[in-house]
DRENMI-932556 format. One record per residue (C-alpha): residue in one letter; x, y, z. Coordinates in Angstrom, 2 decimals, padded with zeros to 5 digits. Layout:
BEGIN
<r residu="A" east="X" north="Y" up="Z"/>
...
This chain:
BEGIN
<r residu="M" east="117.45" north="103.96" up="114.47"/>
<r residu="A" east="114.11" north="102.19" up="114.96"/>
<r residu="D" east="112.86" north="101.74" up="118.51"/>
<r residu="A" east="113.19" north="098.03" up="119.25"/>
<r residu="T" east="110.34" north="098.24" up="121.77"/>
<r residu="L" east="107.78" north="099.00" up="119.05"/>
<r residu="P" east="106.20" north="096.41" up="116.78"/>
<r residu="R" east="106.95" north="096.74" up="113.07"/>
<r residu="F" east="104.20" north="097.33" up="110.53"/>
<r residu="T" east="104.33" north="096.40" up="106.87"/>
<r residu="P" east="102.12" north="097.62" up="104.01"/>
<r residu="R" east="098.88" north="095.67" up="103.95"/>
<r residu="R" east="096.70" north="096.52" up="100.95"/>
<r residu="P" east="096.08" north="099.20" up="098.31"/>
<r residu="L" east="094.40" north="102.39" up="099.45"/>
<r residu="G" east="091.44" north="102.17" up="097.10"/>
<r residu="R" east="092.26" north="102.88" up="093.48"/>
<r residu="T" east="095.33" north="104.94" up="094.36"/>
<r residu="G" east="097.46" north="101.82" up="094.03"/>
<r residu="F" east="099.46" north="102.81" up="097.11"/>
<r residu="T" east="099.87" north="099.89" up="099.51"/>
<r residu="A" east="099.22" north="101.28" up="102.97"/>
<r residu="T" east="099.80" north="100.09" up="106.49"/>
<r residu="A" east="096.67" north="099.38" up="108.53"/>
<r residu="V" east="097.58" north="102.21" up="110.92"/>
<r residu="G" east="098.34" north="105.77" up="109.85"/>
<r residu="I" east="099.81" north="108.72" up="111.71"/>
<r residu="G" east="097.24" north="111.33" up="112.65"/>
<r residu="D" east="097.89" north="114.88" up="113.78"/>
<r residu="L" east="100.40" north="115.23" up="116.61"/>
<r residu="A" east="101.02" north="118.99" up="116.63"/>
<r residu="D" east="101.02" north="120.56" up="120.09"/>
<r residu="R" east="102.50" north="124.01" up="120.72"/>
<r residu="T" east="103.21" north="123.12" up="124.36"/>
<r residu="V" east="105.73" north="120.51" up="123.16"/>
<r residu="P" east="109.15" north="121.45" up="121.70"/>
<r residu="R" east="109.21" north="121.13" up="117.92"/>
<r residu="E" east="112.20" north="118.78" up="117.94"/>
<r residu="Q" east="110.28" north="116.46" up="120.23"/>
<r residu="L" east="107.29" north="116.44" up="117.89"/>
<r residu="V" east="109.55" north="115.66" up="114.93"/>
<r residu="A" east="111.26" north="112.85" up="116.85"/>
<r residu="T" east="107.89" north="111.35" up="117.84"/>
<r residu="L" east="106.71" north="111.40" up="114.24"/>
<r residu="R" east="109.92" north="109.82" up="113.01"/>
<r residu="R" east="109.54" north="107.14" up="115.68"/>
<r residu="A" east="106.22" north="106.16" up="114.09"/>
<r residu="L" east="107.77" north="106.18" up="110.62"/>
<r residu="D" east="110.57" north="103.96" up="111.91"/>
<r residu="A" east="107.90" north="101.50" up="113.07"/>
<r residu="G" east="106.89" north="101.20" up="109.42"/>
<r residu="L" east="103.74" north="103.36" up="109.34"/>
<r residu="N" east="103.50" north="104.86" up="105.87"/>
<r residu="V" east="100.47" north="107.20" up="105.88"/>
<r residu="I" east="100.62" north="110.68" up="107.45"/>
<r residu="D" east="097.73" north="113.09" up="107.87"/>
<r residu="T" east="097.99" north="116.84" up="108.43"/>
<r residu="A" east="096.07" north="120.06" up="107.83"/>
<r residu="P" east="096.78" north="123.80" up="107.96"/>
<r residu="G" east="094.37" north="124.27" up="110.83"/>
<r residu="Y" east="096.17" north="121.83" up="113.11"/>
<r residu="E" east="097.91" north="124.24" up="115.48"/>
<r residu="D" east="097.88" north="126.98" up="112.86"/>
<r residu="G" east="100.30" north="125.35" up="110.43"/>
<r residu="L" east="102.60" north="123.75" up="112.99"/>
<r residu="S" east="101.47" north="120.25" up="112.05"/>
<r residu="E" east="102.43" north="120.78" up="108.39"/>
<r residu="E" east="105.82" north="122.19" up="109.40"/>
<r residu="V" east="106.51" north="119.22" up="111.67"/>
<r residu="V" east="105.47" north="116.73" up="108.97"/>
<r residu="G" east="107.72" north="118.42" up="106.43"/>
<r residu="E" east="110.69" north="118.40" up="108.76"/>
<r residu="A" east="110.16" north="114.78" up="109.78"/>
<r residu="L" east="109.98" north="113.69" up="106.14"/>
<r residu="R" east="113.24" north="115.25" up="105.05"/>
<r residu="G" east="115.25" north="112.33" up="103.78"/>
<r residu="Q" east="112.32" north="109.94" up="104.40"/>
<r residu="R" east="109.69" north="111.08" up="101.86"/>
<r residu="E" east="109.87" north="108.03" up="099.60"/>
<r residu="G" east="107.24" north="105.40" up="100.30"/>
<r residu="V" east="105.12" north="107.64" up="102.55"/>
<r residu="F" east="101.59" north="108.68" up="101.57"/>
<r residu="V" east="101.06" north="112.28" up="102.68"/>
<r residu="I" east="097.54" north="113.62" up="103.18"/>
<r residu="D" east="096.90" north="117.35" up="103.53"/>
<r residu="K" east="093.66" north="119.32" up="103.60"/>
<r residu="V" east="091.93" north="122.38" up="102.24"/>
<r residu="D" east="090.40" north="123.94" up="105.34"/>
<r residu="V" east="088.45" north="126.96" up="104.10"/>
<r residu="L" east="085.86" north="125.54" up="101.74"/>
<r residu="D" east="084.33" north="128.81" up="100.60"/>
<r residu="A" east="087.65" north="130.45" up="099.65"/>
<r residu="P" east="089.83" north="129.88" up="096.56"/>
<r residu="V" east="091.57" north="126.52" up="096.76"/>
<r residu="A" east="094.81" north="127.16" up="094.86"/>
<r residu="P" east="096.30" north="129.69" up="097.32"/>
<r residu="Q" east="095.53" north="127.33" up="100.21"/>
<r residu="V" east="097.24" north="124.43" up="098.46"/>
<r residu="E" east="100.29" north="126.56" up="097.69"/>
<r residu="A" east="100.52" north="127.79" up="101.30"/>
<r residu="S" east="100.31" north="124.23" up="102.64"/>
<r residu="L" east="103.02" north="122.99" up="100.30"/>
<r residu="A" east="105.23" north="125.89" up="101.37"/>
<r residu="R" east="104.82" north="125.00" up="105.05"/>
<r residu="L" east="105.53" north="121.35" up="104.27"/>
<r residu="G" east="108.51" north="122.26" up="102.13"/>
<r residu="L" east="107.30" north="119.77" up="099.52"/>
<r residu="P" east="106.50" north="120.25" up="095.82"/>
<r residu="S" east="103.44" north="118.02" up="096.12"/>
<r residu="V" east="101.55" north="115.63" up="098.37"/>
<r residu="D" east="099.74" north="112.41" up="097.61"/>
<r residu="L" east="096.24" north="113.56" up="098.56"/>
<r residu="F" east="094.53" north="116.86" up="099.20"/>
<r residu="A" east="091.14" north="116.50" up="100.85"/>
<r residu="L" east="088.41" north="119.09" up="101.30"/>
<r residu="H" east="088.29" north="119.22" up="105.08"/>
<r residu="A" east="085.35" north="118.62" up="107.43"/>
<r residu="V" east="082.44" north="118.60" up="104.98"/>
<r residu="K" east="079.43" north="118.84" up="107.28"/>
<r residu="S" east="076.32" north="118.17" up="105.20"/>
<r residu="L" east="074.95" north="116.95" up="101.88"/>
<r residu="Q" east="074.11" north="120.55" up="100.98"/>
<r residu="E" east="077.70" north="121.60" up="101.58"/>
<r residu="W" east="079.00" north="118.77" up="099.40"/>
<r residu="E" east="076.61" north="119.80" up="096.62"/>
<r residu="Q" east="078.01" north="123.33" up="096.77"/>
<r residu="L" east="081.58" north="122.06" up="096.68"/>
<r residu="A" east="080.80" north="119.79" up="093.71"/>
<r residu="R" east="079.07" north="122.45" up="091.57"/>
<r residu="P" east="080.82" north="123.80" up="088.44"/>
<r residu="G" east="083.58" north="126.14" up="089.51"/>
<r residu="G" east="083.32" north="124.94" up="093.10"/>
<r residu="A" east="086.05" north="123.79" up="095.46"/>
<r residu="M" east="086.23" north="120.26" up="094.05"/>
<r residu="E" east="086.76" north="121.52" up="090.52"/>
<r residu="Q" east="089.43" north="123.89" up="091.81"/>
<r residu="L" east="091.09" north="121.03" up="093.68"/>
<r residu="E" east="091.03" north="118.92" up="090.53"/>
<r residu="A" east="092.92" north="121.72" up="088.77"/>
<r residu="C" east="095.60" north="121.52" up="091.48"/>
<r residu="V" east="095.87" north="117.78" up="090.89"/>
<r residu="A" east="096.21" north="118.41" up="087.16"/>
<r residu="K" east="099.10" north="120.80" up="087.94"/>
<r residu="G" east="100.89" north="118.04" up="089.86"/>
<r residu="Q" east="100.44" north="119.51" up="093.34"/>
<r residu="A" east="098.74" north="116.29" up="094.45"/>
<r residu="R" east="098.15" north="112.90" up="092.90"/>
<r residu="F" east="094.68" north="112.35" up="094.32"/>
<r residu="R" east="091.69" north="114.21" up="095.72"/>
<r residu="G" east="089.00" north="113.49" up="098.25"/>
<r residu="I" east="087.12" north="114.74" up="101.29"/>
<r residu="S" east="087.09" north="114.33" up="105.02"/>
<r residu="C" east="083.55" north="114.39" up="106.26"/>
<r residu="H" east="081.24" north="114.21" up="109.27"/>
<r residu="H" east="078.02" north="113.32" up="107.48"/>
<r residu="P" east="077.07" north="109.96" up="105.92"/>
<r residu="D" east="074.74" north="111.47" up="103.29"/>
<r residu="A" east="077.49" north="113.75" up="102.02"/>
<r residu="L" east="079.93" north="110.85" up="101.90"/>
<r residu="L" east="077.52" north="108.66" up="099.95"/>
<r residu="A" east="077.01" north="111.41" up="097.39"/>
<r residu="A" east="080.74" north="112.07" up="097.17"/>
<r residu="V" east="081.56" north="108.40" up="096.60"/>
<r residu="R" east="078.82" north="108.06" up="093.98"/>
<r residu="S" east="080.11" north="111.14" up="092.15"/>
<r residu="G" east="083.31" north="109.34" up="091.18"/>
<r residu="R" east="085.28" north="112.49" up="092.04"/>
<r residu="C" east="086.90" north="111.21" up="095.24"/>
<r residu="D" east="089.84" north="108.84" up="095.23"/>
<r residu="V" east="089.82" north="108.68" up="099.04"/>
<r residu="V" east="087.21" north="109.51" up="101.66"/>
<r residu="M" east="088.00" north="110.11" up="105.31"/>
<r residu="F" east="085.33" north="109.61" up="107.97"/>
<r residu="P" east="084.69" north="108.39" up="111.53"/>
<r residu="L" east="084.91" north="104.69" up="112.38"/>
<r residu="G" east="085.10" north="103.40" up="115.92"/>
<r residu="P" east="083.04" north="102.17" up="118.86"/>
<r residu="F" east="080.82" north="105.27" up="118.92"/>
<r residu="V" east="079.89" north="106.43" up="115.42"/>
<r residu="D" east="076.67" north="106.75" up="113.44"/>
<r residu="A" east="075.84" north="103.28" up="112.10"/>
<r residu="R" east="075.47" north="104.68" up="108.58"/>
<r residu="Y" east="079.22" north="105.16" up="108.33"/>
<r residu="V" east="079.66" north="101.42" up="108.84"/>
<r residu="E" east="076.57" north="100.02" up="107.14"/>
<r residu="A" east="076.31" north="102.31" up="104.10"/>
<r residu="V" east="079.41" north="104.41" up="103.44"/>
<r residu="L" east="082.09" north="101.79" up="104.07"/>
<r residu="P" east="080.63" north="099.08" up="101.77"/>
<r residu="L" east="079.88" north="101.60" up="099.01"/>
<r residu="A" east="083.42" north="102.94" up="099.09"/>
<r residu="R" east="084.78" north="099.40" up="098.85"/>
<r residu="E" east="082.45" north="098.63" up="095.95"/>
<r residu="R" east="083.56" north="101.75" up="094.05"/>
<r residu="G" east="087.27" north="101.36" up="094.73"/>
<r residu="V" east="087.45" north="104.49" up="096.85"/>
<r residu="G" east="090.08" north="104.44" up="099.59"/>
<r residu="V" east="088.88" north="104.67" up="103.20"/>
<r residu="V" east="090.90" north="106.45" up="105.87"/>
<r residu="S" east="089.18" north="106.46" up="109.24"/>
<r residu="F" east="089.42" north="108.67" up="112.31"/>
<r residu="K" east="087.67" north="109.01" up="115.70"/>
<r residu="T" east="088.83" north="105.58" up="116.88"/>
<r residu="F" east="088.94" north="107.01" up="120.41"/>
<r residu="G" east="085.98" north="109.33" up="119.97"/>
<r residu="A" east="088.28" north="112.40" up="120.17"/>
<r residu="G" east="089.54" north="110.96" up="123.46"/>
<r residu="K" east="086.08" north="110.91" up="125.04"/>
<r residu="L" east="086.03" north="107.10" up="125.10"/>
<r residu="L" east="089.36" north="106.89" up="126.94"/>
<r residu="G" east="089.07" north="109.55" up="129.62"/>
<r residu="D" east="087.24" north="112.37" up="131.35"/>
<r residu="T" east="087.43" north="114.92" up="128.55"/>
<r residu="E" east="085.16" north="116.89" up="126.25"/>
<r residu="G" east="087.51" north="115.90" up="123.46"/>
<r residu="Y" east="091.17" north="116.32" up="122.47"/>
<r residu="G" east="092.29" north="116.59" up="126.09"/>
<r residu="R" east="090.01" north="119.50" up="127.04"/>
<r residu="P" east="088.87" north="119.14" up="130.65"/>
<r residu="L" east="085.18" north="118.61" up="131.25"/>
<r residu="Q" east="083.45" north="121.87" up="132.05"/>
<r residu="A" east="080.56" north="120.23" up="133.88"/>
<r residu="R" east="080.72" north="117.92" up="136.86"/>
<r residu="P" east="078.67" north="114.95" up="135.73"/>
<r residu="R" east="077.32" north="112.15" up="137.90"/>
<r residu="G" east="078.27" north="113.82" up="141.16"/>
<r residu="K" east="081.99" north="113.97" up="140.46"/>
<r residu="V" east="083.91" north="116.46" up="142.57"/>
<r residu="S" east="086.03" north="117.44" up="139.57"/>
<r residu="S" east="086.76" north="116.35" up="136.03"/>
<r residu="G" east="089.68" north="116.82" up="133.69"/>
<r residu="G" east="092.80" north="118.73" up="134.59"/>
<r residu="D" east="095.37" north="116.57" up="136.33"/>
<r residu="A" east="092.80" north="113.82" up="136.79"/>
<r residu="R" east="092.35" north="113.19" up="133.07"/>
<r residu="D" east="095.02" north="110.48" up="133.01"/>
<r residu="T" east="093.14" north="108.49" up="135.64"/>
<r residu="P" east="089.52" north="108.61" up="134.48"/>
<r residu="V" east="086.77" north="108.24" up="137.03"/>
<r residu="L" east="083.90" north="108.12" up="134.56"/>
<r residu="P" east="083.22" north="104.95" up="132.53"/>
<r residu="H" east="085.74" north="104.51" up="129.74"/>
<r residu="L" east="087.20" north="102.04" up="127.26"/>
<r residu="S" east="090.77" north="100.90" up="126.89"/>
<r residu="V" east="093.01" north="101.81" up="123.97"/>
<r residu="A" east="093.05" north="098.16" up="122.94"/>
<r residu="E" east="089.25" north="097.88" up="122.86"/>
<r residu="C" east="088.95" north="100.93" up="120.60"/>
<r residu="V" east="091.76" north="099.82" up="118.29"/>
<r residu="H" east="090.53" north="096.24" up="117.98"/>
<r residu="Y" east="086.97" north="097.43" up="117.31"/>
<r residu="T" east="088.01" north="099.80" up="114.54"/>
<r residu="L" east="090.38" north="097.36" up="112.89"/>
<r residu="T" east="087.60" north="094.78" up="112.87"/>
<r residu="L" east="085.52" north="097.23" up="110.79"/>
<r residu="D" east="088.52" north="097.10" up="108.42"/>
<r residu="P" east="089.15" north="100.54" up="106.93"/>
<r residu="D" east="092.08" north="100.69" up="104.54"/>
<r residu="V" east="093.88" north="102.92" up="107.06"/>
<r residu="M" east="092.99" north="103.74" up="110.65"/>
<r residu="L" east="094.46" north="107.11" up="111.59"/>
<r residu="L" east="095.56" north="107.51" up="115.19"/>
<r residu="G" east="096.83" north="110.64" up="116.89"/>
<r residu="L" east="100.15" north="109.34" up="118.19"/>
<r residu="G" east="101.54" north="112.48" up="119.74"/>
<r residu="F" east="103.62" north="110.98" up="122.56"/>
<r residu="P" east="105.76" north="107.83" up="122.76"/>
<r residu="N" east="103.57" north="106.29" up="125.47"/>
<r residu="E" east="100.50" north="106.80" up="123.23"/>
<r residu="Q" east="102.35" north="105.17" up="120.36"/>
<r residu="D" east="103.34" north="102.26" up="122.55"/>
<r residu="A" east="099.77" north="101.54" up="123.67"/>
<r residu="A" east="098.14" north="101.98" up="120.27"/>
<r residu="L" east="100.72" north="100.20" up="118.14"/>
<r residu="H" east="101.03" north="097.22" up="120.46"/>
<r residu="A" east="097.23" north="096.93" up="120.43"/>
<r residu="A" east="097.17" north="097.11" up="116.63"/>
<r residu="A" east="099.91" north="094.50" up="116.30"/>
<r residu="A" east="097.98" north="092.14" up="118.58"/>
<r residu="H" east="094.68" north="092.62" up="116.76"/>
<r residu="R" east="092.40" north="089.71" up="116.02"/>
<r residu="P" east="088.95" north="090.45" up="114.56"/>
<r residu="L" east="086.17" north="090.69" up="117.15"/>
<r residu="D" east="083.05" north="088.58" up="116.71"/>
<r residu="A" east="079.56" north="090.09" up="116.59"/>
<r residu="A" east="078.96" north="089.64" up="120.30"/>
<r residu="A" east="082.23" north="091.31" up="121.23"/>
<r residu="L" east="081.54" north="094.22" up="118.88"/>
<r residu="R" east="078.12" north="094.71" up="120.45"/>
<r residu="T" east="079.60" north="094.70" up="123.95"/>
<r residu="V" east="082.18" north="097.35" up="123.05"/>
<r residu="R" east="079.48" north="099.50" up="121.41"/>
<r residu="E" east="077.32" north="099.29" up="124.51"/>
<r residu="R" east="080.21" north="100.24" up="126.78"/>
<r residu="A" east="081.15" north="103.09" up="124.44"/>
<r residu="H" east="077.60" north="104.45" up="124.63"/>
<r residu="T" east="077.94" north="104.57" up="128.40"/>
<r residu="A" east="081.45" north="105.99" up="128.31"/>
<r residu="I" east="080.62" north="108.96" up="126.11"/>
<r residu="Q" east="077.68" north="110.24" up="128.13"/>
<r residu="D" east="078.03" north="113.70" up="129.75"/>
<r residu="K" east="081.19" north="114.49" up="127.79"/>
<r residu="G" east="079.86" north="117.17" up="125.49"/>
<r residu="P" east="078.73" north="117.21" up="121.86"/>
<r residu="V" east="079.46" north="114.32" up="119.52"/>
<r residu="W" east="079.98" north="116.50" up="116.45"/>
<r residu="W" east="080.85" north="113.63" up="114.12"/>
<r residu="N" east="077.41" north="112.01" up="114.43"/>
<r residu="P" east="074.75" north="114.10" up="112.64"/>
<r residu="P" east="071.04" north="113.71" up="113.41"/>
<r residu="A" east="069.56" north="110.62" up="111.78"/>
């Protein structure tokens, strides 16, 4: 039964040329080995019950646990859900990785397999060469193990080349208050022009924008700005500058990706993010600039920003 406290989401627009009509918000990874599996499955189903119809996973998310949880949550609910999985090891044969992921999911196929975490233009060029990982992935699509192919990527130059190649149906990349401007000013409009679906991540800057963390809940190792301590039990009540969930969500939705992935691993996180998304109204240029400036302050002294390559 759907949780009456959550807003309901309905499909908004096609995900690029895939033809699948996606909700504006998608379900990012929520695997956590410190949480009972049945709780993870229930949390994922709660998001599905709110109408979200895009799910993202990868074999490297908690060493396969994420795929197992997604597969279990989808039993009896697969229809109408766009499932994204990844190929993690880009210099190893693709077919065995695809087969292992499908086995963990317990599914005969997914909607999209993406080459995961492409880091540079040079890496993309290697993946796109004859016999490379993209050609191998295309063979898996031809076998019916996925309907579409694409990449997730942390470099604008690689994304631009991938979109121009015509070999990606969907590209996944960072969009949010603290990302390289090239993602917004170059990659996003080119993908729209070419009919390539856009799935975004890093809305919260890996959590750095919301709290005192080096990313993904890891406590800060340093003690910046004279703080006595950082992270640990204090991470839920940040002392360093930070943004709100609503500011990050409204900013990213204003940039208007086809789908904004959010890691919604706990009901309270779902509540905050989904209510913010349901209340979204596009920010004007001045408001966007203010959020960007505050994000720049909030992310200082919180470790590397690996999704923004050197200019």
